[in-house]
N, C-alpha and C positions, 0 to 999 in steps of 0.2 A: 596502330594506336600511337598517338603523339605523346611525347614526354611532357609532363607539366612544366611550364615555364616557372623558374624560381622567382619569387617575389623580389623586386629590387628595392634599393633605398628610397627612390622617389615614390613608388607606390606605397611602400610600408609606412613611411613618414606621413604621407598624405592620409592614409587610413587612420593613423594615430591622431592626427589633427581632427579628422572628422568625428572621431569617437570622444573627443574632449567635451566635458560639460563646462562651458564657459560662455558668459553673456557677451563678452567682447568679440573681437575679430582675431582669428588666427589664419595667417596666410603663409603659403610655402612658395618661396622664390628659388628658382634653380638657374644659376649662371653656368652654362655649359663650358664657356671658355675658361673661366676661373676654376671650374670644378668645385663649386661650393653650393650648399643649400642653406637658405636662411628661413628660419621659422619666425615670422614676424607676429608679434602680439600687440594688440591695442585694447586698452580698457577705456571705457567712456563712463563718466559719472556726472550727475547733476550736482552742481554746487549751490549752496544757499544763496539767495538773492543778495547782491551787493558784496559777495565774497570775491576777493581778487586773488588770482594766482599768477605768478610770473613763470613762464615756461623757460626751458633751457636756453632759448635764444634771447631771453630778456624781454619778451613781449608780455604785456599784461592781458590776462583773459578774465573777463568779468561777465560773460554772457550766459553763465549758468552751466554750460556743457564743457567739461574738462576731459581731454584725451591724454592718455599716457601710452607711449609706445616703447617697445624694446624688442630685441631679437636674439635668437640663439643661432650660432653658426656651426654648420657641419662642413669641414674643409678637407681637401685632399692633402694629407700630411706628407705625401711623396712630392708635392709641388709647393706647398706653402708652409710657413712657420706660424702656427696658431698664436704664439706670443705677440706677433705683430698686430693681431686683431682683438686680443682679449679686452682691451680698454673700451672698444667700441660695441661690445656685445655683452648681453647678460651672462652668456657662457659660450665657450667654444669647444668643439669635439672633433678630433681628427679621425679620418678614415684612411684605409690603406689602398689608395688608388682604385683600380678596377676590382680588386678583391672586395672593397666596400667596408662595411662596419658590422660589428657584432650585434646581433638582434638584442642581446641583453642590454647593451649600451643604450640603444634607442628606447627600449621598454622602460629602463630605469629613468631616462631623461623625462619621458612623458608621465611616468608614475609620480615623480617628484614635481614636475611642472603643474600637475593638477592641484596639488597642495599649495604650491607657490602662488598660482593664480587665484585660488580661493582666498587665501590670506591676503594677497596683494589687493584684490578688489575691495575687501573689507577695510584694509589700511588706507587705501586711496579715498574711500568714502569718509573715513574718520578725518583724513587730512583736509578734504574740501569742505567738511561741515564744521571744522574748527575744534573737533574733540581730540585731535592728536596734538601732542607737544612738539612734534617734529617741525623743523624749519624747512625741510625739503622732503620730497617723496621720491623714492626710487626702489625698484625691486632689487633684491640681493640674492644671487644664486648661492645657496649654502652647499658647498662641496661635500661636507660631512653628511648632510641629508641625502644628497645624490648618492653617495657611497653606500649609505644604508639601503636605499632603494635598489642599488645594483646588487648588493649582497643577497637580496631576496629573490633575485632572478635565478631560474633553474640553470644548473651547470651546462646543460646541452645548449641553451641559448647563448652562452658565452662563446661557444665555438661555432655557432651557426652564423655564417656571414651573409649579410644582405648585399649583393653585388651593386656596384655603380651601374646605373642604367646604360644600356646600349641603344643609342638612337642615331 
């Protein structure tokens, strides 16, 4: 009888993405050399006719379809300093090399991400239809809300590590 292969970070994060209830796109990118995983999220909404939005590159978009993208980074904390990347990502989470990451961390990220995406999609619609007072739109990862989601994880999941994939 073969021993059951432990689920690794790549498979587990992929399954979490597949289980999300989100109208936009969620993609998982794995850079084996850098030992990082990016969860890329893209929201697309229809803007009112004639409504102009300037993207982060300064380009004016007025064709009605507005995309917003951001990403979460899971990085090997034994190789990289997450602080070097936090300005480029919605959130960054370190894992311990081949040992991987605690299941509770991943579960909490995706529990909170579902709420963030639901609220974000709504806020983006308000932004492009002119009912928002905001001058800019961006998602903000609320660490306190993430910590609340983490606190709800079972104690066992905090000690259960999802190993880095061996390929």
